[in-house]
Each structure stands twice: as structure tokens, then as C-alpha cells.
N, C-alpha and C positions, 0 to 999 in steps of 0.2 A: 775351534780353530779360527773360524771367521772373525770372532771377537778379538783374538790376540793379533791377527794380521792387521785388523783395523787400528789397534793400539800402536803397533809399530809404524803404520802409515801416518797416524795422527802425530806421533813424535816427530816424524820428518816434516810434516806440515807446519808444526809450530815453529820449527827453525826457519822454514821458508817464509812463514808469516812475519816473523821478526825482521827478516831481511827485506821483505816486500814493502814494509812501511816506508822505507827510504825512497822507494820508487813509486809513490802513490800518484794519483792524478794531480795533486798539488805539486807542480813542478818546482824543483829546488827544495830548500829546507822549509818545513812547515812552521809557520808563525803561530806559536801556541796561544790559546785563549787564556786569559788570567781568571781562572776559576778554581775553586776548591771542591774537589769531587771525592765522595766517599763511595767505594764499591764494597758491597757486602756479599761475599761468596758463600757457597755451601751446596750448590747444585752440581751434579755431575753431567758430563756430556752424554753419558750412556742413558738410553731410554729406560724408564721404570718398567717398561713392558718388553724388554729385550728377551730374546729366546733363552739366552744363558745369563742367569743372574750373576752379577759380579760379586766377588768376595768383598768384605769390608775394606781390605787393603787395596784392592783394585778400584773400588769406588772412591776411596780417599785420594788415591793417586789421580783419578780423573778430575775430582774437585779441585785439587791443587793446580793441575795443568790448566784447567779452565780459568781459575783465578789469575794465573800468570798471563794467560792470553789477554784477558781484559785489562790487566795492569799495563801490559806492553802497549796496547792500543791507546788507553787513556793518557798515559804519560807522553805519548807522541803528540797529543793535541792540547793538553791542558797543563798548567804550571804546577798545580798542587794536587796530588792523587794519594789517597790513603786506602789501603786494602785490609779488610778484616774478615773473620769468619762470622757467620750468622749467629752462632751461639754467644758471641761477645757483643752483640749489638744491643744498645738501648736507644729508644727514640730521641732522647735528649741530645745524643751525639749529633743528630742531623742539624741542630741549630748552629753548629760550627762549620757547616759546609753549604756551598751554593746548590749542590745537587747530590742526592743520595741515589745510588743504583742498587736495587734489591734483587739478588739472584740466589736467594736461599730462603730459609725459614727461621725467623728470629724466635727467641723464647716466648712462650705463651703468656699473654697478658690476662685474658679471660678464658676460662675453660669451656670445652664442649659442654652443651647443655641439651638434655633430651627429656621428653615426657612420653609415656606410653598409655594406651587405653587398657581396658580390662583384658583384651585379647592379646596384648603384647605388641600391638601396632604402634608405631611412632605417631604421635599427634603433634609433637614439637621436636624439631631437630635444628639446633643452632650451632654452627661451627665454632671452633675456638677462634679467639681474636688475638692479634699480635701487636697492634698499635691502637692508640686512642682516636676518637673522632676529632679531638682538638689538634691532631697532627697537621701542621700547615706548611711544612718544609717541602720544596720541590722534590719529587721522587719519581724515578723510572722503575717500573716493575717488569720483569722479564718473564714471558710465557705464563705458566700457571701461577707464578707468584702474584700476579695481578688479582686473581680470584682468591687465593689464600689470604692475602693481606687485606683485601677489600670486602670480602663477604660480610664480616661482622660489623663493619662500619658503613655499609650501605653504598659501596661504589658500584657504578654501572659496568665496571670492568669484570664481568662475570664469565663463568665457564659455560660458554655455549657448546664448545667442542674442543677437546684436546686432540686435534687432527690437522693442524696447520703444517703445510709442507715447506717448500723452499722458495716459492715464487710469489710475488705480489702483483695484484691487478686492482683496477678501480682506485688508483692512487691519485691524490691531489698534487699534481706536479708543481703547483704554485706555492705549496706550503713551505715555510722556512727550512724544514729539515732537508729538503731537496735542493736548497739554494745557498744557504750561508750558515755560519761564517766561512765554512770551507767549501771551495768550489767542487762541484761534482757533476758529471755528465752521465746520465743513466743510459745504459744499453738495453733497449727494449726489443721484443720480438712478438709477433702476432701468433698466438697459439689457440687451439680449441678451448672453449670454455669447459672447465672440469665437468665431467658427466654427472657427479652428484649435485652440482649447482644447477644444471639443466633440469634435473628432476623436480626442482622447486617451481618450475614454470606454472604449474596449475594453481599456485597460490598468488600469483602476481598478475596484475593487469598489463604492466609493461612487458614487452617482449624481451626476453633475455637473449642477447646476441650470441651467435654460435661461436664467435672467436673473441679474444680479448688481447689487448696490448699488455704484455707481462714484462716484469723486471725481476731478474734472479737475485735473491737476497743471500742465499746460502749455496755452497758448493755441494752440499749433501742435504737430503731430506728424508723424512720418515717413510715416504711412499716408495722410495727406491732402496732404502736401507732400514730394515725393520728394527735394527738395534740403535738407530740414531735417535737422539732426543727429539720429542714431538713438541711443536708449538701450539699455542692456544688462540682461538678466536672468541670474541664476545658477541652477545646477542645484539642485533641492530634495533629491535623494536623498542621505541621509546628512548633510545640512547640520546638523541638530539632534541628531546622535548624540554630541555633546560639549557640556559645560555652558557653554562660553564663546561660544555662538552664539545669535542671535535671528533669527526671521523676523518682519518688521514689516509688510510689504505685498507683494502681487503687483501685476501691472499688465497692461494689454492688450498682448499680444505674439503671436508666431506659435507659441508653445510651450504647454506644459501649464498648467492653471489655478493650479498651485502653484509656478510659476516665480517666483523671488525678485527683486522690483524694488527693495525696500528691506530691508536686513538688516545684521547685524553678526557679525563673527568677531573675538573678542578685542578689541584696541584699534583695530580697523579698522571703519569704518562705511561701508557701501555705499549710495550714493544713485544708483540706476540710471538715473533720468531725466536726459536730456541737455541740456535747455534751460537757458540762463542765466536769472537773475532777470528779465531783460527780457521773456522769453517764458513766465515762470511766471504762474499765476493769483495774485491777491492772497493767497489762502489759502495757496498753496504757498510763497510767500516767507516767511510766518510759520512754517510747518512746517519749512522749511529752517533758519531761524534757531533754532528749537527743537532741531533735529537737531544744530546746532553746539553749543548749550549742553549737550545730552545727551552728545555725544561727549566733551566736556571731563570728564565724570564717569568716563570709562574710563581714567583715568590709571594706575590700579593693575591694570588688566586685562592679560592676556597671551594670546597664541595658544598653545594646548596641542596640539590635534590638528592635524596638518599633512597637507594633501592635495596631494602633489607631482604626482600623476597626475590631471589634471582629468577623465579618462574612467574613473577607477577604478570598477569595478562593485560594487554592494552587494547584499545579499540581497533588499532591497526590489525592485530592478530585476529580479532573476532571477525572483522570484515573479510580479510584475505585468506583466512583459514577456515573458520567455522562456516561462513556464508557460502563457500564453494562446496561444502560437504553436506549441506542441509537444504531442504526444500523451502524452509520458512525464512529465507534470506530477506524477503520483503519486510517481514515483521521485525527482523533485526535492524534493518535500515531505518525503520520508523522510530525505533527506540534508541537509536545510536546516540543522540544528544544527551541521553539520560543514563547511560551505562556507567557503572562505577564498581570498584572492588570493595565488596562487603567483607571485612576482616573476619566476621563471624561465620561466613559461608565458605565452604570448600569449593564452590563453583567458581568458574572463571570470572564472569562479570554479572552484575545484577542490575535490573532497572530500578533507578531511584524514583520511587513513587512521589516523593516530595518535590523533586525537581520537575517531574512530569506534570504535577498538579499546578506548579507555578508557570510552566510553559517556557522555562529558561534553561538553555543548555548548561550543564554543570561545569563546563570549561570556560564559560563566559562570566567574568567577575561581576557582571550585573546581577548575578544570582546572590552575591554577598550583599550588594547594595539593597536589594529587595528584602533580604532576610533582616538586615539591620533596621530598615524602615518599618518592618512589621513589629520588631521589638520596641521601636520608638513609639509606635501607635498602639501597642498592646494587642496586636492582632495575631492570633494563632501562634502564640509565643513558643509553644513546644516544637512546632514544625520549623520555625525560624532558627531555634537553637540547634536542632538536629542538622540543619544545613550548615551552620557555622562550625559545628563540631566535626562534621563529616569532611569538609573541604578546606579547613585551615588548621594550623598548629597553634592557634591562639586560644586563650581562655580569658574572657573578661567578665566582670560582674555587672556592668551597667551598659545600656545601649549607647550612652555618651562615650564610653571608652572604646566600644566597637567602632563607632562613627569616626572618632579621632584617628584611630589606627588605619581604618580603611581609606580615609581621605589622604592620609600621609603617604601611603604606599600604592594606591590604586594604579598609578601611571607606570609603575615598574613591577607590577605583579605578572607572574606567568603561571600556567597550569601544567603540572607534571603528572602524567599517568604512571610512568615507571617509578616515580618517586612517591607513589601512594595515593594518587588522585587528590593532590593538595594544591592550593594556590600558595606560591612562595614568592619571596622578594628578591629581585635581581640586584643583589648588593654583596660586595666582598667584605663589608665591614663585619667584624666579629660582634656577636651579641644582638643582631637585628631581631627584634621580637617578631615571631611568626615564622622563623626558619629553623628553630631548634626542636628536633623530634623528641629528644630526651626530656626537655623541659615540658613539652606538651604531655608526654606520658605521666610525668610526675604531677603536674597540676591537675590533670583529670583524675588520676588515682587519688590525689589528696581531696579532691572535691567529693569523691565517693566514700571517704572515711566517715563513719558514723560517730559523732561526738555526743555524749550525754548532754541533756538540756541543762542550761545554767539558770540560776535565780539569784535573788538578793543575798541569800545565805551562802550560796555556793557559786560565786560569780565567774569562776574560771574552770574549764574542763579541757582535757587533752586526750587524744587518741592517736595511735601510731600504726604504721604499716610498712612492710618491705615490698618493693616492686622490682622485678627484673626488667631492665631496659633492653631494647632491641640490640644495643651494642655490647651486651654482656655484663655491663656494670649492674650493681645492686644499689638501689636508692632506698635509704631510710627516711621516712616522711613522718612528720608530726603535725597534726592539725589541731590548732588551739582555738577555742571559742570563749569569748569574753562577753559577759552580760552587758547590755546597753546601759550606758551611764558610768561604767567602770573602766579602768585601764590598768595595765602593768607597764613596767619601765624598760625601755630599750637602751637608754643611756642616761645615767644620772649625773648631774653636775656636782662638782666637789662642794658646792655651797649648800647642797640639800641632802637630807638624811635617808632617802629612799634606797631600795635594794634593786640592783640590776637584775633583769631576767637572764638566766643562764640555761642554755640548751646543749646537751652533749649526747651523741649517739656512741655507744660502746659496742663494737662488734666482738664476736667470738674469735678465738685464735685462728689465724689463717687469712684474715681480711685486713686490708689497709685502706685508708681513705685515699680517694683520688680527686677530691674537691674539698674546699672548705664548706662550712655550713652556710646555706643560703639564708640571708638576713632579710626578713620582710620590711616593707616600707613602714616608717614611723612618722609621727608628727610632733612638732615642737610644743612644749608645755611650759608656759611661763617665760620669764625673761633671763633665766640663769643658764640656759643651755641644756636643759633636760628634755629628753624625747620619750614619747610613750607609744604603746601599742593599744589599739582598740579594735573591737569587732572580731573578725576571724583572721587567723594567721596561718601561714604554711612555712614550716622550717623543714629543710631537707639537706641530706649530704649523700655523696656517692662513694661507693667502695668497690674494690676489686679483690679477688682472692678465692680461695676454696676453704671449705670447712663447714661446721654446723651453722646453718643460716638462722641464727637466733641472736638478735641484738637487744640491747637495753637502751632505754631512753631515760636520761636524768634531766628533770625539768624543775627549776626553782624560780620563784618569782615573789613579788609582793604586789597585791592588788589593792587599789584605792578608788574612791570616787572623789568628788570635789570637797567632801567634808571629813571622811574617815578613811583610815587605812587598816586593812587586816594584817595580822602577823605574817611574816614570811612563811612560804610553803615550799616543801621539797617533795617531789613525786618521782617514783621510779617505776617504769613499765617495761615489760618484756614483750617482744614481738618476734614471730617466726614467719619465714616466707612460706606461703601456701600456694 
């Protein structure tokens, strides 16, 4: 009965909400911002954990009412607003809009992936993915949509807790969303710090104040109405260890006082509060409109640091959680500069014996300089290579290439623990080498592919492998080895009779390519415009889909040296994901 009374009351509120827009804090008629806004609906106002589960018809009615509520608000502040259901969304649509607001679940792009041990326990659990890592349009994600959309592509907008209520605190009043383009005056009150937040005092050096200045965002919340939709807060640890992030506000929840209710990672803006405009305060509607306008300014922003493991431990957690619960905190402090996340270990953090041996903290990029110098001098090359592999996303063949890369970017490097304990480059430019996690996975997987030895009689060999990337895509990789003194052709001039090298990956049914084949570097051969491949090469292509993970590689080429040419060769190899 309570649920149906709420539905009747909500219907009354949506009428009142439409009327109240005309009497907002912006006196007189609102001057709309010229922006193209896409709202993607699909979420209901009703909590997924409601005592009485709604029927499909009731849920759909709630979704439509929520969509209408957002549409009314957005059309009051912006000139062009389009509203669609989540099932109809494709990420290419966002290219046509200044801001996309995601309030639902789009079609799956990459499927859920799991692995189990002999006892049936999960050893790998990767959530489904909904958009690609290349997505660079400004987007607002509402409540748990932030985690759903961001988990597989490494956003820091993770699910710390689905327990956000109705009020904000620890907010940055100077942030644009509280100031413009639409004027807003927040009504605040001093209230007791939530009891669950106070219970985190044992983990913090700083004293958590007993009261907080709070601002009401919603007229209802999950703590007073168990059937009301619940908001989501993100983990604070390591959130701001990369320059493309912002913490804007906390909120009343069951977690720590620094849990993030409103924040940003790259071009993604997290609005953790769950209510539609129908249940927002008048002030919150204006702040939300300002958040839309602010998100539009993120057009040239990119995600740099990627947090694929939402539970990845940082040094902060080790010091303020582990050290307070164990007697060996002094030992932890001594090893603090050398702690890192060993992906092969299920433990939180591990002491890096290599960094400790060098006596350089692993978050000081001098450790890269030292490792490169060791390669240049031929000193302890294995240790140096481990350091470079462990703390960068780069893969180079020579010390000179390492040195050139390091000198180019050392002044804009930063170290991200939540992003995997890597040095990354503070740049919004696409394709900056050293920032691409997938490229690193592919290159290092390719480096490990065993290719049969070549000789003068058999100067070209190839081997192939399938690799599952962190973002859910499947990469087909071919490593080619060419005997010294021989070459194959990357591009043949019309004036010459040689045969171009052709590489094609053919997936089984259910997979489609999501990138073109990566073409290795080639060198000019002669004066007619012919280019050749020499040494070792890596070809790869990325795919998405489901089905039998068995691909074919078709590889054709003609091999020559400076005096003779072999007949053209065609090879076909099969490879399965293992």
C-alpha cells in the first residue's frame, strides 16, 4: 500500500515540479544555454531493493516518468534536448551532442568474462562493458551507472557503496557547478556527522569533526524511505593521484566522510545522487543544470589513469588501515617507498626488492632514469628491464629509444597507484606513447610469442596469439621474424615487380573488428617509393563479440635479400584463446 501511495504522491509532485521551474531562483525567464544534450533513460525511481518488487508495468511507468522529469528540467535550461531509451543508444550518437547523460544501461559491448579454479572459485571476474576506451565525448553518469559504464574501461568512478542518501557535505563551493552559468544560492545547515562516517575515525590521523555543513540535494532519500532509489559513492583512495580527476562533493552515506558523491574522471562526470529532478530540491535542479554545462567543457579531456581493479590497494590504505591494525607498522613505514601492486600476487601490496636495492622510491621518476642508465651501461640489465616493465606502459627495444622517450616526457610524468602503479604522461593528446594500457598488453604479449628460428633457407617465420585485454576486447597478434639480411615488402612501387605483404585475421562467427590492423614501421628501399620490413614485426587487430574464440591468420609475403628473391609464400595459422 505504501508503494502505491508513493506513486500517487509522486504523480502530484511531477506536476508541481513542472510548475516550479517557472519560479526558480533565476528570477524571470531563464536564459537557456546553447547546448545539445542527449539524455539516455532506462532507470526507475524505485529502488532495486524495495520491499515490494514492482511489476514490469509499474517499473516501466516509473522509467517513463523519470525520463519526462529529466526532459522537463533539461529543456528549461538548454536549447536542444534529445531523450532516448538506453536500449536504443550507440556510443557514436554522442558525437552529435555536447553532453550525454547516462541514466540507464546501454546494450552490452563486451560480455561478462570469468575464470574459475578447480574448486569452482572465481579467479577472474570481469564485468560486462558498454562503451569503448576510445569514448571521448563529455558524459554525465548518474548513481550506479558510473560504475556500470566505467568498470570495464578503468574509470575511478567505482562502486564504493550504493548507500548515498539525500544530503551533500564536504563540497567545494567554489566549483563551477555551484556558481554558473545559472545562479544558485545554496541553503546549508550544520548537522551531526553521520554515525557511519565517525566510525572511520580509527583509520584517519585527522580528526573527523562531529558536525558538518550540509546541503540538501533531494527531497527524499533511501535512509528515510527504503523504497526510494539509492545513490552511489566512489572510493576516495587514489582518486586524485592523476591530474584528470576532481573531487567536488561528498554525501551522507554509510562510508567514510571522504567518499565521493560528485566527482570527475577525464570526460566522465559522476552525479552520485539518484533522484530525478522531480525529487531534487530547487537548488539541486540548478546545480545539476550547471553540472551539464560544466561537463560540456570536458570535450578535450581524456581518461589517462585507468583503474581496472576497483579494489586495487594504494599506499594510503596500507598506512591508514593496515598499520593501525598491526604491530609491525614500523616495518611497513620503512618499506613504504618500495611498495607496489604485484599483479601475480593476491596480496594487497608487495615490497619491490629491485627498487629497494636501488634505494629509489618507486614513485620517483628518477628510478626510470636510473634503470635506463643501467641499460645504457650494460649493468644488471635484467633488473633494469623489470623496473621499466613494472612501472611504465612502454616497451622499447633499445636503451636509446628508452632515453629519448624519458627525456621527452619526464617533466610531465606523474605516478598513479590507483591506475596500476605506473608512470603516465599528463597529456590530453590521443596516442601519446606510454599511456595506452591495451597497447602495453599487446606489445608484451607479442614479445612473449615464441617464433621458430629463421635461417638462409627459411628466412621468415610467424607465430600468433589471442590476448584478452582488460577492457574486454580480444586482440589477435602475429609476431613475424625475418632473418638478418632479408626483407619483405610493406608497400611496393608500381614501378617494381615485388609482392606486398598481406596480413588478415579472420575471427569465428560472432566477432567483429573494432580496430584496423596495426601496421609496423617500415623503411624506404630504393628510389621508386618501395618500403620494406626487416627484423621482427608485430601485427595486431582488436575484436569484440562472443563465440568460439578461435581465429585464423592469413599471412602472405615475398622475401628477398639484395641479390635474390624467393617465390611468394602464403601461410595460414589457427589460434585459440587459452
